MARMI-512484 format. One line per field, with one value per residue (C-alpha): y, x, z. Coordinates in Angstrom, 1 decimal, always signed. Layout:
BEGIN
y: Y | ...
x: X | ...
z: Z | ...
REM end
This chain:
BEGIN
y: +0.0 | +3.4 | +6.4 | +8.1 | +5.3 | +5.0 | +8.7 | +8.1 | +5.3 | +7.3 | +10.1 | +7.8 | +6.5 | +9.7 | +9.8 | +13.5 | +16.7 | +18.4 | +21.9 | +24.1 | +27.8 | +29.7 | +33.2 | +35.0 | +33.8 | +34.5 | +33.8 | +34.3 | +31.1 | +30.7 | +27.5 | +26.5 | +24.0 | +21.8 | +19.7 | +16.2 | +16.8 | +13.5 | +13.6 | +13.8 | +16.5 | +17.1 | +17.1 | +13.8 | +12.2 | +12.5 | +13.7 | +14.3 | +16.9 | +20.8 | +22.1 | +24.3 | +26.5 | +23.7 | +22.0 | +25.2 | +25.4 | +21.8 | +22.6 | +25.6 | +23.4 | +19.8 | +17.3 | +14.5 | +11.4 | +9.3 | +11.6 | +10.3 | +11.7 | +10.1 | +10.4 | +10.2 | +12.7 | +16.4 | +17.7 | +15.0 | +15.1 | +18.9 | +18.6 | +16.0 | +18.0 | +21.2 | +19.8 | +17.4 | +14.6 | +11.3 | +10.0 | +7.6 | +5.5 | +8.4 | +11.5 | +12.9 | +10.5 | +12.3 | +15.6 | +17.4 | +17.3 | +20.3 | +20.8 | +23.1 | +20.3 | +17.1 | +18.5 | +21.7 | +21.8 | +21.5 | +24.3 | +24.3 | +25.2 | +28.5 | +29.3 | +28.6 | +31.2 | +33.7 | +33.2 | +33.9 | +37.2 | +36.2 | +37.7 | +34.8 | +35.0 | +32.0 | +32.4 | +29.9 | +26.3 | +25.7 | +24.2 | +22.4 | +24.6 | +28.4 | +28.9 | +26.4 | +27.6 | +31.3 | +32.6 | +31.2 | +33.7 | +37.4 | +37.3 | +34.6 | +34.9 | +32.8 | +34.5 | +35.5 | +33.9 | +37.2 | +39.0 | +39.9 | +37.5 | +37.6 | +34.1 | +35.1 | +32.5 | +32.7 | +32.9 | +29.2 | +28.1 | +30.6 | +29.3 | +25.8 | +26.9 | +28.4 | +26.9 | +24.6 | +27.9 | +27.1 | +29.9 | +28.4 | +29.7 | +26.1 | +24.9 | +27.9 | +27.3 | +23.7 | +24.3 | +26.9 | +24.7 | +21.3 | +22.1 | +19.8 | +20.1 | +18.2 | +17.0 | +19.2 | +22.5 | +24.2 | +27.8 | +30.8 | +33.1 | +34.7 | +33.0 | +35.4 | +34.4 | +31.1 | +31.1 | +30.0 | +32.8 | +35.3 | +33.7 | +34.1 | +37.7 | +38.1 | +36.4 | +38.8 | +41.8 | +40.3 | +39.9 | +43.5 | +44.7 | +42.4 | +43.7 | +46.8 | +45.3 | +44.9 | +41.6 | +38.1 | +36.2 | +33.0 | +33.2 | +30.6 | +29.9 | +27.1 | +25.9 | +24.0 | +22.7 | +20.0 | +18.9 | +18.1 | +19.7 | +19.9 | +23.5 | +25.3 | +28.1 | +26.6 | +27.6 | +24.9 | +22.3 | +23.2 | +22.5 | +18.8 | +16.8 | +14.7 | +12.0 | +11.6 | +11.5 | +7.8 | +5.8 | +3.8 | +0.3 | -1.1 | +0.9 | -2.1 | -4.5 | -4.5 | -6.0 | -9.8 | -11.3 | -7.8 | -7.6 | -6.2 | -3.6 | -2.1 | -0.9 | +2.5 | +3.0 | +6.7 | +8.3 | +11.8 | +11.7 | +10.0 | +13.0 | +15.0 | +15.1 | +13.6 | +10.5 | +7.2 | +6.4 | +2.8 | +0.9 | +2.3 | +5.4 | +5.0 | +5.2 | +8.6 | +10.1 | +8.6 | +10.5 | +13.6 | +13.3 | +12.7 | +15.7 | +17.7 | +16.8 | +17.6 | +21.0 | +21.9 | +20.8 | +23.1 | +26.1 | +25.8 | +25.7 | +28.9 | +30.6 | +29.4 | +30.7 | +34.2 | +34.0 | +33.1 | +35.7 | +38.4 | +37.0 | +37.3 | +40.8 | +41.9 | +40.7 | +38.6 | +35.3 | +36.0 | +35.6 | +33.2 | +29.5 | +28.0 | +24.7 | +23.0 | +20.1 | +18.3 | +16.9 | +13.6 | +11.9 | +11.0 | +7.8 | +8.4 | +5.2 | +2.9 | -0.3 | +0.9 | +3.8 | +7.7 | +10.4 | +9.4 | +7.6 | +4.4 | +2.9 | +2.5 | +4.4 | +6.6 | +8.0 | +8.4 | +9.6 | +13.3 | +15.9 | +17.7 | +20.4 | +22.8 | +25.7 | +28.1 | +30.8 | +29.6 | +26.0 | +23.9 | +21.1 | +23.1 | +21.0 | +17.8 | +15.0 | +12.5 | +9.1 | +9.5 | +8.3 | +11.0 | +11.9 | +15.1 | +15.1 | +15.8 | +19.2 | +21.0 | +20.2 | +20.9 | +24.3 | +25.2 | +24.1 | +26.1 | +29.2 | +28.6 | +28.2 | +26.0 | +23.1 | +22.2 | +19.3 | +16.0 | +16.8 | +16.2 | +12.8 | +13.8 | +14.3 | +17.2 | +16.7 | +18.9 | +16.0 | +14.9 | +18.5 | +18.3 | +14.8 | +13.7 | +10.2 | +9.3 | +6.6 | +8.8 | +7.0 | +3.2 | +3.4 | +5.8 | +5.3 | +5.9 | +5.4 | +5.5 | +4.4 | +0.9 | +0.4 | +0.9 | +0.9 | +0.6 | +2.3 | +1.7 | +2.4 | -1.1 | -2.3 | -1.1 | -3.3 | -2.7 | -4.2 | -3.6 | -4.0 | -4.7 | -1.4 | -2.2 | -4.1 | -4.6 | -8.0 | -8.2 | -8.7 | -8.6 | -7.8 | -6.3 | -6.4 | -4.9 | -5.0 | -1.6 | -3.1 | -5.5 | -4.1 | -0.3 | -0.1 | -2.4 | -5.0 | -8.0 | -8.5 | -10.9 | -10.9 | -14.5 | -15.6 | -17.6 | -15.7 | -12.7 | -13.9 | -12.5 | -9.0 | -9.2 | -10.3 | -7.5 | -5.0 | -6.4 | -6.3 | -2.7 | -1.7 | -3.3 | -2.4 | +0.9 | +2.2 | +0.5 | +3.8 | +4.8 | +1.5 | +0.6
x: +0.0 | +1.4 | +1.6 | -1.0 | -3.3 | -2.6 | -3.6 | -6.9 | -7.5 | -6.7 | -8.9 | -11.8 | -11.1 | -12.0 | -15.5 | -15.9 | -15.9 | -12.5 | -13.9 | -13.9 | -14.8 | -12.4 | -13.8 | -11.2 | -10.3 | -6.6 | -6.0 | -2.6 | -0.6 | +1.5 | +3.7 | +5.1 | +7.7 | +9.2 | +12.4 | +12.4 | +9.1 | +7.3 | +3.5 | +4.6 | +2.2 | -0.5 | -3.1 | -1.9 | -2.4 | +1.1 | -0.1 | +3.5 | +4.1 | +3.3 | +2.3 | -0.7 | -0.4 | +0.0 | -2.9 | -5.0 | -4.2 | -5.5 | -8.5 | -9.1 | -8.3 | -8.1 | -5.5 | -4.3 | -3.5 | -2.2 | +0.4 | +3.8 | +6.7 | +8.0 | +11.8 | +12.9 | +15.6 | +15.4 | +16.9 | +15.2 | +11.9 | +11.7 | +12.5 | +9.7 | +7.1 | +7.9 | +8.0 | +5.0 | +7.2 | +7.9 | +11.5 | +13.0 | +16.2 | +18.2 | +16.2 | +15.8 | +18.1 | +19.6 | +20.0 | +22.1 | +19.6 | +19.5 | +16.1 | +17.5 | +20.0 | +17.8 | +14.5 | +15.4 | +12.4 | +10.0 | +7.7 | +8.0 | +5.1 | +6.6 | +7.4 | +3.8 | +2.6 | +5.2 | +4.2 | +0.6 | +1.4 | +2.1 | +4.9 | +7.0 | +9.3 | +11.5 | +12.4 | +14.6 | +15.0 | +12.7 | +14.8 | +17.8 | +20.2 | +20.1 | +21.0 | +18.6 | +16.0 | +16.6 | +14.6 | +11.3 | +11.5 | +11.2 | +13.1 | +15.4 | +16.4 | +18.2 | +19.6 | +23.2 | +23.7 | +24.0 | +26.0 | +29.5 | +32.0 | +35.9 | +36.5 | +35.2 | +32.4 | +29.4 | +26.0 | +25.2 | +28.6 | +28.7 | +25.3 | +26.5 | +29.3 | +27.2 | +23.5 | +24.1 | +23.9 | +25.2 | +24.9 | +26.9 | +30.6 | +32.1 | +30.0 | +30.6 | +34.3 | +34.1 | +32.0 | +34.3 | +37.4 | +35.9 | +32.7 | +30.9 | +29.5 | +27.1 | +23.8 | +21.7 | +21.9 | +19.9 | +20.9 | +19.4 | +18.4 | +15.5 | +13.5 | +14.8 | +18.4 | +18.5 | +18.2 | +14.6 | +13.7 | +15.6 | +13.6 | +10.4 | +10.9 | +11.6 | +8.3 | +6.5 | +8.0 | +7.0 | +3.3 | +3.3 | +4.7 | +2.3 | -0.8 | -0.4 | +0.5 | -1.9 | -0.4 | -1.3 | +1.5 | +3.2 | +5.1 | +7.1 | +8.7 | +11.3 | +12.1 | +15.4 | +14.0 | +13.5 | +16.6 | +19.8 | +21.4 | +18.4 | +19.1 | +16.4 | +16.0 | +16.2 | +12.6 | +11.4 | +13.4 | +12.0 | +8.5 | +9.3 | +10.3 | +13.2 | +12.1 | +8.9 | +10.8 | +10.6 | +12.3 | +10.2 | +9.1 | +10.9 | +14.1 | +16.4 | +15.6 | +15.0 | +11.8 | +11.6 | +12.8 | +13.6 | +16.5 | +19.6 | +19.9 | +16.6 | +18.2 | +20.1 | +23.4 | +22.4 | +25.6 | +24.0 | +23.7 | +27.1 | +28.7 | +28.0 | +30.7 | +28.9 | +27.5 | +29.4 | +30.8 | +29.5 | +27.1 | +24.0 | +23.7 | +23.3 | +19.9 | +20.7 | +22.0 | +19.0 | +16.8 | +18.7 | +18.2 | +14.5 | +14.1 | +16.0 | +13.6 | +10.6 | +12.1 | +12.8 | +9.3 | +7.9 | +10.0 | +9.1 | +5.5 | +5.9 | +7.5 | +4.5 | +2.3 | +3.8 | +3.5 | -0.2 | -0.8 | +0.7 | -1.4 | -4.6 | -3.7 | -3.0 | -6.4 | -4.7 | -5.9 | -9.2 | -7.7 | -4.8 | -4.4 | -2.1 | -0.2 | +1.8 | +3.9 | +7.3 | +9.8 | +9.8 | +9.4 | +12.1 | +13.4 | +13.7 | +15.4 | +12.7 | +14.3 | +17.6 | +17.5 | +17.9 | +17.4 | +15.6 | +17.0 | +14.9 | +11.8 | +10.1 | +7.0 | +8.9 | +11.0 | +8.2 | +5.1 | +4.6 | +2.2 | +0.1 | -2.4 | -4.3 | -6.6 | -8.2 | -10.9 | -14.5 | -13.4 | -16.4 | -15.0 | -13.0 | -11.6 | -11.9 | -9.4 | -9.0 | -7.5 | -7.3 | -3.9 | -1.9 | +1.7 | +3.7 | +3.3 | -0.3 | +0.4 | +1.3 | -2.0 | -3.9 | -2.8 | -2.7 | -6.4 | -7.3 | -5.8 | -7.5 | -4.1 | -3.7 | -1.3 | +1.4 | +0.6 | +2.3 | +4.5 | +2.6 | +2.5 | +0.2 | -3.6 | -5.7 | -7.0 | -9.9 | -12.3 | -11.0 | -11.2 | -14.9 | -15.4 | -12.8 | -14.5 | -12.8 | -10.1 | -7.6 | -5.0 | -5.0 | -1.1 | +1.8 | +5.4 | +8.2 | +11.9 | +15.1 | +18.2 | +17.4 | +14.5 | +11.0 | +8.0 | +4.3 | +2.3 | -1.5 | -3.8 | -3.1 | +0.1 | +3.9 | +5.5 | +9.2 | +11.5 | +15.3 | +16.3 | +19.8 | +21.5 | +21.3 | +18.2 | +14.7 | +15.7 | +14.7 | +17.3 | +15.1 | +11.5 | +9.4 | +5.7 | +4.1 | +0.5 | -0.4 | -3.8 | -2.2 | +1.3 | +1.2 | +4.8 | +6.3 | +7.8 | +7.3 | +8.1 | +5.4 | +6.8 | +6.7 | +4.1 | +1.2 | -1.4 | -0.3 | +0.6 | -2.3 | -1.6 | +2.0 | +1.7 | -0.7 | +1.7 | +4.6 | +2.5 | +1.5 | +5.2 | +6.6 | +3.6 | +2.2 | +5.5 | +7.9 | +9.2 | +10.4 | +12.2 | +13.8
z: +0.1 | -0.9 | +1.5 | -0.4 | -0.2 | +3.5 | +4.0 | +2.1 | +4.5 | +7.5 | +6.3 | +5.9 | +9.4 | +10.9 | +9.2 | +10.0 | +8.1 | +8.0 | +8.6 | +11.7 | +11.8 | +13.9 | +15.0 | +12.7 | +9.3 | +10.0 | +13.8 | +15.2 | +16.3 | +19.6 | +19.5 | +22.9 | +21.8 | +24.6 | +24.6 | +26.2 | +27.9 | +28.3 | +29.2 | +33.0 | +33.9 | +36.4 | +33.6 | +32.3 | +35.7 | +37.1 | +40.7 | +41.9 | +39.2 | +39.8 | +36.5 | +37.2 | +34.0 | +31.5 | +33.3 | +32.9 | +29.2 | +28.8 | +30.8 | +28.2 | +25.1 | +24.1 | +25.4 | +23.3 | +25.4 | +22.6 | +20.7 | +19.5 | +17.9 | +14.7 | +15.6 | +19.4 | +18.6 | +18.9 | +15.5 | +13.4 | +15.2 | +14.7 | +11.0 | +10.7 | +12.6 | +10.8 | +7.3 | +8.0 | +6.6 | +8.1 | +8.5 | +6.0 | +5.9 | +4.7 | +6.0 | +9.6 | +11.2 | +14.3 | +16.3 | +13.8 | +11.1 | +8.8 | +7.1 | +4.2 | +3.4 | +3.7 | +2.3 | +0.5 | -1.6 | +1.3 | +2.4 | +6.0 | +8.5 | +9.3 | +5.7 | +5.0 | +7.4 | +6.1 | +2.5 | +3.6 | +5.2 | +8.8 | +10.9 | +11.9 | +15.0 | +16.1 | +19.8 | +21.4 | +20.0 | +17.3 | +14.6 | +16.3 | +14.4 | +14.7 | +11.2 | +9.7 | +7.3 | +8.5 | +5.8 | +7.2 | +9.8 | +10.2 | +13.3 | +14.9 | +18.5 | +21.0 | +24.3 | +23.9 | +20.4 | +18.6 | +21.3 | +20.1 | +21.4 | +21.8 | +20.2 | +16.7 | +16.6 | +14.4 | +16.4 | +15.9 | +17.0 | +19.9 | +21.1 | +21.2 | +23.4 | +26.1 | +26.0 | +29.1 | +31.1 | +34.4 | +37.2 | +40.1 | +39.9 | +40.3 | +37.5 | +35.3 | +35.7 | +34.9 | +31.9 | +30.7 | +31.2 | +29.8 | +28.0 | +30.4 | +34.0 | +36.3 | +35.0 | +37.2 | +39.1 | +41.7 | +41.9 | +44.0 | +40.8 | +39.4 | +37.0 | +34.2 | +34.9 | +32.9 | +29.1 | +29.1 | +31.4 | +29.0 | +26.0 | +27.9 | +28.5 | +24.7 | +23.8 | +26.4 | +24.5 | +21.1 | +22.4 | +23.5 | +20.1 | +18.2 | +19.9 | +17.8 | +14.7 | +11.7 | +10.7 | +12.1 | +13.7 | +14.0 | +17.4 | +19.0 | +22.3 | +22.1 | +25.7 | +26.4 | +29.7 | +30.7 | +28.5 | +30.4 | +32.3 | +34.6 | +35.7 | +37.5 | +40.2 | +43.6 | +44.4 | +41.9 | +43.5 | +46.8 | +45.4 | +45.7 | +48.9 | +47.9 | +50.2 | +48.0 | +44.7 | +43.6 | +40.7 | +38.6 | +39.4 | +36.4 | +36.9 | +37.4 | +34.7 | +30.9 | +29.6 | +29.5 | +26.2 | +24.8 | +22.2 | +23.6 | +20.7 | +22.0 | +25.4 | +25.3 | +27.1 | +27.4 | +26.1 | +26.2 | +30.0 | +30.5 | +28.9 | +32.2 | +34.8 | +37.7 | +35.8 | +35.5 | +32.2 | +32.6 | +34.8 | +36.5 | +38.8 | +42.4 | +44.0 | +45.5 | +42.0 | +40.3 | +42.9 | +42.3 | +38.6 | +38.8 | +41.2 | +38.9 | +35.9 | +38.0 | +39.0 | +35.3 | +34.4 | +37.1 | +36.0 | +32.4 | +33.5 | +35.5 | +32.4 | +30.2 | +32.7 | +32.3 | +28.5 | +28.7 | +31.2 | +28.9 | +25.9 | +27.9 | +29.3 | +25.8 | +24.6 | +21.8 | +23.5 | +21.7 | +18.4 | +19.0 | +18.5 | +21.2 | +20.8 | +23.5 | +22.3 | +22.9 | +20.3 | +21.9 | +25.3 | +27.9 | +29.9 | +33.7 | +34.3 | +33.0 | +32.0 | +33.2 | +30.6 | +30.8 | +28.1 | +24.7 | +21.6 | +22.0 | +20.5 | +23.8 | +24.9 | +27.3 | +24.5 | +21.9 | +23.8 | +24.0 | +25.5 | +23.0 | +23.8 | +21.5 | +22.3 | +19.8 | +19.7 | +19.6 | +20.6 | +21.2 | +23.0 | +25.6 | +28.4 | +26.6 | +26.4 | +23.5 | +23.2 | +19.4 | +18.1 | +16.5 | +15.8 | +15.2 | +11.4 | +12.0 | +13.5 | +10.2 | +8.4 | +11.6 | +12.1 | +8.6 | +8.4 | +11.5 | +9.8 | +6.4 | +4.6 | +1.5 | +2.3 | -0.2 | -2.5 | -2.5 | +0.7 | +3.9 | +5.6 | +8.3 | +8.3 | +9.8 | +13.3 | +12.9 | +12.8 | +16.3 | +17.4 | +16.5 | +18.0 | +20.7 | +20.6 | +17.2 | +17.3 | +15.2 | +13.0 | +12.7 | +13.3 | +13.3 | +12.2 | +14.6 | +13.6 | +15.7 | +13.9 | +12.4 | +14.6 | +12.9 | +15.1 | +14.2 | +17.1 | +17.5 | +20.3 | +21.7 | +20.3 | +19.9 | +17.4 | +16.3 | +13.8 | +13.9 | +10.2 | +8.7 | +7.7 | +3.9 | +3.5 | +5.0 | +6.5 | +10.2 | +12.9 | +16.0 | +16.9 | +19.8 | +20.5 | +23.6 | +24.3 | +26.1 | +27.1 | +29.6 | +29.8 | +29.4 | +30.9 | +28.3 | +30.7 | +28.6 | +25.0 | +23.4 | +19.8 | +18.7 | +21.1 | +19.4 | +21.3 | +19.3 | +16.1 | +14.2 | +15.4 | +14.9 | +11.3 | +10.6 | +12.1 | +10.2 | +6.8 | +7.4 | +8.0 | +4.9 | +2.6 | +3.8 | +4.8 | +2.3 | +1.0 | +4.4 | +5.3 | +2.0
REM end
C-alpha cells in the first residue's frame, strides 16, 4: 500500500468533516515547543508533578492522550514536524539534522505562514540549528547567540558553546574549562536568569509589540527545559520533597525477552561530569536526577504561565491558537535507561495540547492516536491556509477536535536508527532492520492493554501471532518507501 493510499485510508477512518470555523479567518498562532518533555504533567495524571499553568491550558483546550513523535531525537523530530514529513532511511536521522539540506524543496510550517502574510518569529530552540532555514522567519532569537564574542564564533557556534547555562561559579568554571559540567543545578537565582527565562521575556516583549501590529503572527517559544542539564532556580527544586521522589518500578531491569539492541546506554547523560561512564547510577543520584527533571518541568510551567498571562492581558488570546507540544519523550530510568533515543514508549510519547478561539470541546481529552506530522496540516487548516501538494504525510486533526471520541489513525510510524515502530492504540511493534536491507534482525511487541509499561516482549508468542503479522505487513507494505 502506498503512503497516498494510507492517507486516504486514515482520512476515511475519521469519518468526520474536516472543517472548523475559527472566529477570525486569520487567527494568530503561538507555539510552545518543549524539549524532552514526556507527558509527566498534572493534567496527564502525574499527581506528583506541579504544572498548574499547563494544566490550565489543557482545561481551556483539548488534550491528546495518545500523541507520539516520529523520531525520538530532537533535531530529526523537529525537522519532521515542521515539514510534516515522515523519516526515511536517509532522512531525519539524528539531532544534527538540517532541514535545508535534507528537504530543501519542502515548504515548512513557518514558511507557509510567512508566505501567507504572517509575521514569523523564532524564539529559542525551534529548529535544532540556529542557522537552519533562517529565511522562514522575520526574526530569529536565542539568548546571547547574537551577542559580540571575543572568540570570533558565528552565532550558531557561539550558542553551542554556552547553552548549558550554569549559574553556580564552580559549575561555570568547569563548563568553561571542559565544555561539560554536572547533570543538574539548583541555583538561588531569579526566573529570568537562565536562558529559558530570558527567552520568555523576549516572547512577552513580542506579544506587547504584536498587539499593535496589523499583521497576524506565528510566534514561537522554544524551551530548552527539561533537557539536560536539569538546571532550574532553587525555588522549583523546593516544590518537591526529595524523600517523596521515587524511581520507576521497572528501573532495574530490561523488559523480558527484549532484544539487547533495544536498550540504550544513554551516552547523552554519560557526557556529564557527575554521571558514571558505565554501569548504573546510584539510587541517590537517580533520585537527584528525577528531582531535577521535575524541577525543570515546574520551572518551564511557570514561564509558560507568564507568557499566557501576557497573551490574555493583551487581549490577543481572543484571536490566537495556542499549541503546546514536545519534540519527543524521555526515559527517567525505565528499563535501566535515561534520556531518549529508544523505540520505547517513554521515549516516543509526547504531551500535545491545543486551544483556539471559539473552541467547542474546550476542556475535553481525546485518546485518538496521532503523531507530530499531523500538527502541520491541523494548524494550517485552522488558519484557512492551503497546504502544499504532495508533501505532507500527516492528516488534519480537525475531525478529532470536533469529535474527541474518534479513534484517530490506525497506526503511526516511529523510527530510531534501524528500529522501525508501528504504534497503534493497543500495540507497539518494532522491527530492527539490517543497515542495507529490509531484513529483520530482531522484533518487539508490547501489548499496552495488559502491559502499559512495556515490561514483557510478546513478539513470537502464539497468542499475538495474528496481530503481529498484521503490524509487520503494514510496516513493509504501507511504509515500504520509509524503510527501504
